[in-house]
N, C-alpha and C positions, 0 to 999 in steps of 0.2 A: 535533572535532565528534562523532565516534562515541562517545568516552568520555563527553562531556557528555550526549549523547542517552541513553546507557546509564544514567547516574546519575539523569537526569531521570525516566526510566521507572520506575526502582527506587523513587525517592522517591514518585512518584505512586502506585505500587502499594502501598507501605506506608501512605500516607495513606488510601487506599481501605479497606485492611484495618482501620485504626484506626476509620474511620467505621462500618464494619460492626460492629465490636466495641462501639462506643458505642451504636449502634442496638439491638443485641442486649441490651445491659445495661439500657437504659431501657425498651425494648419488652417485655422479658420480665418486667417488674415488674407489680405489681398496684396500682391506684390506687382509693382510696375517695373518693366525692364525694357531695355533697348540693346539688342545684340546685332551690331553692324547695321544692316538694312532692315532688321526685324524689330518691330515695336509691338509689344503685347502686354497683357495683363493676365496673371494667373490667380484664380480664386479657389481656395481649397475648402472642402466641406469638413464636417466633423468625422473623426475616425470611427470605423465600425469594427468591433471585435466580434468575430464570428463564433457561433457555438460549434461544438464538436461535429454535429451532423447537419450543419448549415452550410450551404454552398455560397460562394462569392456571388455578388450581383452580376447577372448576365445582361449587358446593355441591349435594350430594345430600340431606343431612339428618342428623339425629342420633338415636341410640338413647339409652338411659339413661346410658351410659358413654362413648360415642365419637361423634365427628363424621366423616362420610364425604364425600369429594369425588371428582370425576373429572377427569382431565387427559389431554391429547394430546401426544405427542412424536413428530414426524414422522407416520407412519401407525399408530403404536401407541397403544393406549388403556390407561390405568392407573387403578386404583381406590386411593384413599388413605384411611388410617384414622388419625385424630388423637385423642389423649386429651383429654377435656373438662377434666380437672384441670390438665394442663400445657400443652395445646395443641401438644404436640410430635407430630411425625409418628412413629407407631408401626409402620406397615406400609404398604408400597407394592407392589402386584402388577399385573403386566400381565395383562389379561383375554384369555382365549382365546375369540375371537369366531368360532368355527366350529361348524357343526352339519351332520353328514352330508356333509362335504367342501364345504359351502357357507359363504360369508362372511356373518356376521350384522352388521346395523347396529342401533345403539341408537336406539330411538324415544323412550323416556322412562326416567328413573330417579328413585327417591324412597325415603323411609323410611315404612314402614307397619307399625303394631303391633310396633315394635321390630325390624323386619326391613328390610334393604336390598333393594329390588325393582327389577328391570330388565324393560322391555318391548323386545323385539327383533323384527327382521323379516329375511327374505331372499326373493329372487326366483328362481323357477324359470323361466328364459326359454323353455326348450323347451316346457314345459307351459303357459306363459303364466299362471302362478299366483304369488300373493304370500302368504307365510305369516307369521303373527304369533304370538309366544310371550310368556309371562311366566315369569320366573325369580326365585328367591330367591338372594342371594349367600351362598355357603358358605365357611366358614373365612376370611372377609374377603378372599378371594383369587380365587374362581372362580365362574362361573355354575352354579347348580344345574340339575337336570333340567328341561327346558323343558315347560311346559304350553301346549298349543295354544289360542290365542284365536280365531283365524279364518283362513280361507283365502279370498282374493278373486281375482277375475280381474285379470290384469296386462296392460296394453297399453302398448307403448313409445310415448312421446310425443317426437317430434323432427321434423326437416325431412323425413324420409323416410316419416313416417306418412301413411297415406291419409286422405281425408276421412271414409271409413266408420269407420275405427278411432277417429279423433278424436271422432266423433259418439257412438261407444260409450262413450268415456271420460266425456263430458258426461252421458250418461244414467245411467251407473253411479254417479256422484257421487264424493265424496272418501272415501278410505279411511284418512285420518290418524287415528290413535288418540289418544284423550284419556283422562285418568284424573281422578277426583275422590275425595277422602277425606273422610269425615264429620269433624265438628269434635272428636269424641272419639277420632279416629284408630283406630277399631275396625272400620270398614266401608269397603270399597274398591269402586268401580265403574269399569269400563273401558267406554268407548263409542266407536263409530265410525259414521259416516254411510254409508248404503248405499241408493242409489236414492231419496234424499229422506227415508228413514226412519232412525231411530237404533237400532242394535243395542246392547244393554246386557248386560254380564256382571258379576255381583255376587259378591264374595268376603267371607268372614268374617275374623276376626283371625288365623286359622291359614292364611290364603291358600287356603282350600278354597272351590271354587265352590258357591254356594248359590242362584243364579238366573241364567238366560239367557233373555232376552225380547227382543221386537221392539217398539219404540215407534213405532207408526204415526202419522205427523204428520197432524193434522186440517186443515192448510192446505197449499195447493200451494206457496206462497212464504212462508217464515218466516225472520226474522233473529233469532238469539239474542243477547242482551245479557249474560246471566250465568247461572250454574247453581249449585245447592247439592245436597248429599246428607245425609240424616238417618241416624242410627244404625240405624234399622229398614229402610233401603234404599229410601226414597222420594226420587225424583230430581226436583228442581224446575228446570224449564227456562223462562227468562224471556226475552221478546222481543216482536216485533211482526210482524203480517201486512203484506205489501206486494203491490202489483199492478204489472205492467209494461205500458208503452204506448210509443207513438211520438210524438215531438214534431212539431208542425205546422211547415210551411215547406218550402223546397226541399230542405234537407239533413235527412234523417230520422235521428233519434237516439233510442236507447232511453231511456225515462224510467222512474223508479221512484217510485211514490206510496206513502208510508208510511200504514198503516192503524192499527187498534186494537192495544192492548197486551194480552198474555195471560201467565198463569202456567200452564204445563203440568206437572201432577204425575203422575209415572209411578212405579208400584210395580215395582221391579226384580225382585221375587220372583214376583208373580202376573201381571204384565203389564198390570194394570188402569191406566186413566188418567183423570184429571179435567182439565177445562179451566175456568179462572177468568179472566173478563175484568175488567180493571182499569177502574174508573170514577173517573177523576180529574177529568174535565171541563176538562182543560187539554191543551195541545199538549206532550206529554212529549218532552224533549230527551235525557234520560239516565235509565236505569232499572236497578236491581239488586234483589235480594231477600235477606233474612236469615231463617233458620229458628231460632227461639229454642228453648231446652231443653224447654219445655212443648209444642213443636211448633206454637205459634202462628207466624204469618208476618208479616214486616214488608217491604212493598214501599217503596222509597225512591228518590229521584232528583231531577231538576231539570226545570223546565217553562218554557215561553214563553207569554206572553200573546198573544192574537190580534193578528196584524200585526207582532209583534216579530221581529227577525231573530236575536236571541240569547236568553240565559237571563234570566229575570226573577224566579225564585223557586225554592224547594225544597218537596218534599212528602214526607209519611210516611203510609202507609196500613197499619194493623194489622188482621189477620184472625185469628180463633180457629181451632181445629183443623178445624172444618167449613167454613172459609173464609168465615165471615160477618164482615162489616166491623165492627170495634169502634170505630175512629175514622179519620177522614181529616183530616190537617192540611196546610194550604197556607200557606206562609210567603212573603209577598211581599217582595222586596228593595227597600228605599227607594233613591231616587236617590243619596243621600249614600253608601250602602253600595256601590252599583254603581260609582260614580265615584271611590271611595277609591283613592289611589295613582295615579290618572290624571294625566298631564301637563296643563299649561295648554292646550296645543294640542289634546289629545284632548277636554277639557271644552268648549272653544270650538266644535269640530267637532260634538259631540253637541248643543250648544245650538242651532246653526244648523239641524240636522235636525228639532228639535222645533218650530221657528218657521217652517218652510217654508209658503208661501202655499197650495200645493196640499195639501189634507188627505190625499190618498192617498199623498203622499210624506213626510208627517210621521212621525217615528220617535222613540220614547222610548229613553233609554239602556238598554243591556242588556249582559250579559257574553257574550263570544264564546269559542268553542272550548274549553269546559270539559268534562272527562271525570269520571266517577265513579271514586272510589278505594276507599272502604271505608265501613263503618258500624261504628264503634267502640262496643262495649257496656260500660258502666261497672258497677261493683259494685251501685250503687243502681238499676239498670235503665234509666237514661238512655241515649239513643242519640245519637251524634255523627256526622252525615253529613259526609264529607270529599270535596271536589272539587278539581280542579287544572286550570289553563289549560294546554293543550298543543296545539301545532301545529308543522308543519314546512313549509319552503319551499326551493326550489332556485334558485340563481343560476348563471349561465354566464359564461364569459370566453373570448372568441375572440381568437387571436393568430396571427401569421404568422412561421414560423421563417426561418432564414437561407437556406433553399432555396426560399422562396416558397410553402411549403405552409401551408395554413390548418388550425388545430387549435382545438378547443373543449373546455374543461374545465368540469366541473360541481361545484358545492359544495352539499352538503346541510346545511341549517341546522335544528337541533332546539331548540325553544323550550319550556321548562317554567317557567311563571310563577306568579302568585299562587295561594294556597290559600284556599278558603272552608270554614268549619266552622260547622255548625248543630246546636245541642243541643235535642233533643226528649225530654221525660219519657215514662215508660211509660204515662202517661195522655193523651198527645197534645198537651202544651203546649210550645211553643217558648219557652225561657227566655233564650237568648242566641244570637247569631251573630257570628262574627268573620271578618275577612279578613286573611290574613297575606301581607305583601309578600315575594315571592321572584322573582328574575330570574336565570334560568339559560339561557345561550345557548352551544351548542357546535356544532361542524361535523364532519361525516363520521364520527361515532362512535356514531350511534343514541341519543344522550343517555345515554352510559354512566355518567357521574357525576351525572346530573340526577335529578329527582323526589325523593321522600321516603319514609321508612319510618315506620309507625305502631306505637305500643305503648301499653298501658293499664296503669296502676298505681292500684288502688283506684277512686276517683271522678275521677281525673285522666287526661287524654289527652296524649300526648307525640308530637312529630314530630321526626325526625332528617333533616337534609339538609346539603349543602355550601353555605356562605355565605362572604362576605368578613369578615375579622376585625373590621374597623371597624364592621360592622353589628350587633355584639353589644351587648346592654344592659350587659354587664360590661366592655366596652372602655373605655379611658381617655377617648376622644373618640368617642362614638357618632355615626354619620353620619346624614344626612337621607335621605329616601326617594329623592332625586335621584341618589344614588350608584349607579353601575353595578355589577352583580353578576354579570358574566360569570365563568365558571369558569376560574380561573387558579391559579398555584402558591401564592398567599397565602391559600388557603381554610382554613377551620376547619370542624369538624363542629358544626353548630348544633343545639341542643336547644330546641324550642319547647314550652312547656307551656300547657295550658288548664286552669285550676282548675275546680272544681265550679260556681263562680259566673261562669265565663267570662273571668276575668282571664288575660291573656296575658303570658308572660315568655319572653325570648329569652336563652339562655346558651350558653356554649361547652362542648360535651360533651368534646372532647379536641382538643389542638393540640400538635404538636411542631415547633419552629421550625427554619429552615435546612435542613440535610441530613436532618432528621427529619420534615420536612413531608410530609403525606399527604392524599389525597383519599378520603373514604368512598365506597363504591359501594353506594348504597341498594338498587338492584335485586338485589344479591347477598346482602344481609342476610337473615336468616331467623329467624323465631320458632320456637324449638326446644321449649321448655317454657313454662309460663305465666309463669315469672319469669326466663327465659334467652333472650338474643338473640345469634345469631351475627353478628359484624361482619367485613366484608371491606373492606380498605383497600389503596391502592397508594401507593408512594413512588417517583416517577419512572416510567420506562417498563418496567423489568424487575424491580422490587422489589415484592413482595406481602407482606402481613402479615395474619394472622388474629387476631381478638379475640373475647372472650366477655364480654358485658354481663349482669350479674346484678342484677336489680332487687329 
C-alpha cells in the first residue's frame, strides 16, 4: 500500500507539472482577434501559483514600460515590477515600512505622472497624534523620503474608550485620506475630511506641492456621490444636502431626508469655491459628473418620477465653463424597456400594482437598486451613461450540534444584474438606449468576480464581464434569457459591444477550457494607457495570471 501510495503521489505530481507547463505554453502566447468592431491583442503572462499565506497581486498601476503591484506574505509587504512587453516578473522587493522606529501602514498606492506613489501613516500613541506621508518609490524597491501631508489627533476607539473620547471622535470627523488624479495624469490632489470640512493638498507632475487649502462646506449635512479633478486643480464635489429628524411613534428612530443636489467647485490653489445647484425637476436617484477637456461639465444620472419607488429614466445636463446650462435632457424609460428580461411572475406582479383600486397604492413599473458606473465618452463626442443593478442580502441558518448547543451561520449574497446603457449626443439628443441581461450571484466574496469593466475604441463602447459560455452569440446553441447565469467554473470572459448606432453584440473575449478555465476579475482590471488594459484572471483558488489587452 505504501509503494502504491508513493507511485500515485509521484504520478499526480508529474501530471500537475505537465498541466502547469501546458498552461504556461498557452498563456504565454499572444492572440490576435477581431470581434465585430473591436480589434485587439491579448498577451498573457506566466501563471503564478500562490503560497498558502500569500495574497494575490493587488494592481498599483503602470508606467510607460512597467506594471506594478503589491502583495502580502504573512506580515511582509512586497512591491512587484512586471515588464509590459513580456508580463514577466522583473523585480520583487520587500518594503521597509518603518520611519523613526515607527511602523508605517499603507493607506493608498497608485501611479501618477510615471511615478509609483505611496501614502502611509503611523500613530504616536503617547502624543495621541496620527501622521500621514506621501512617498515616491525609489529604485523600484524602497520608499523615498517622506513628505508630511497632515498631523491629526488620534483617539483610541474601543470598549475601554470613554464617552467623552468617543464624542471627540465624532466631532473631529474621519481622517481617511483619499486621492484623485486628473484625467491627463499630470495633477494630483490628496484630501481628507476634518471636522466636516475637506482639507486639500495639490501636487504637480513632479510631486511638488503647489496648493494647500481648506474647503469649507456650505452645508451642515452633505453626502458626496462623486468627485473629479481638472488639470488646473479644480476639484468638483457632487452630492446632496440632507436633514436629520426623528420618526413619529413610540420608538424614536433617526430619519434622513434627502434635499437638493449640488456641484461644489473648489480651486485647490486659491481656495475659492463656487456652488451650483442642479435643476433637474426630478427626484434624482443617482448622480455623477464628468468634466470635459474644454472644462465644460456634464452632470448625469438616473431619476424617479413622483410616487415611483424605483428608477424611471436617465438625465444629462451640460454646462459651459461658467456653469450656464446648455441643455438638459430627460430620457423616460418605456415600460417595455423597464420590464425587459423580467420573468412572467415579475410582470404579473407589476401589472397588479398598476391596477390596484386604491389610487394611492397604484405603482408604475420601475428599475430597482441601480447604481451609476461610468460615462463613456466616444471620439465623436457622444456620451454613454452606464448603470448596473446591484444589491446584497443576508440569509441565516440555525442548527443544533451534538452537544445541544445552538449555532447560527450567516451567508452574504452579492447580486450584480442587468446593465443599462443610454447614448446622448454632444447636442443633447438621446439616439439609443439598451438593456444588457446579466445575472451574477455570488456569496461571501464581496462580488469578487462580478460587475463589469468599460473600454472605448473610436465610436464604439465595450463591456467585459464573466458570463456562461452558452449565453454568447458565437456559441453553437445560444440560450434564452431564462438561463441562470450564476458565476461558476464554466464561465467565459464576455465582450459586449455597442456600435455607434446602438447595435449590441455579445462575443467571447477569451476562454481556455478544462484545466485552463479562468474567471476574469473586472474590479482588478485597469486602464493603463488609452489603448492598453491590464487584465487580471484566476484559475482555481491559488493560480493567478496577468494579461495585457491592446486595442
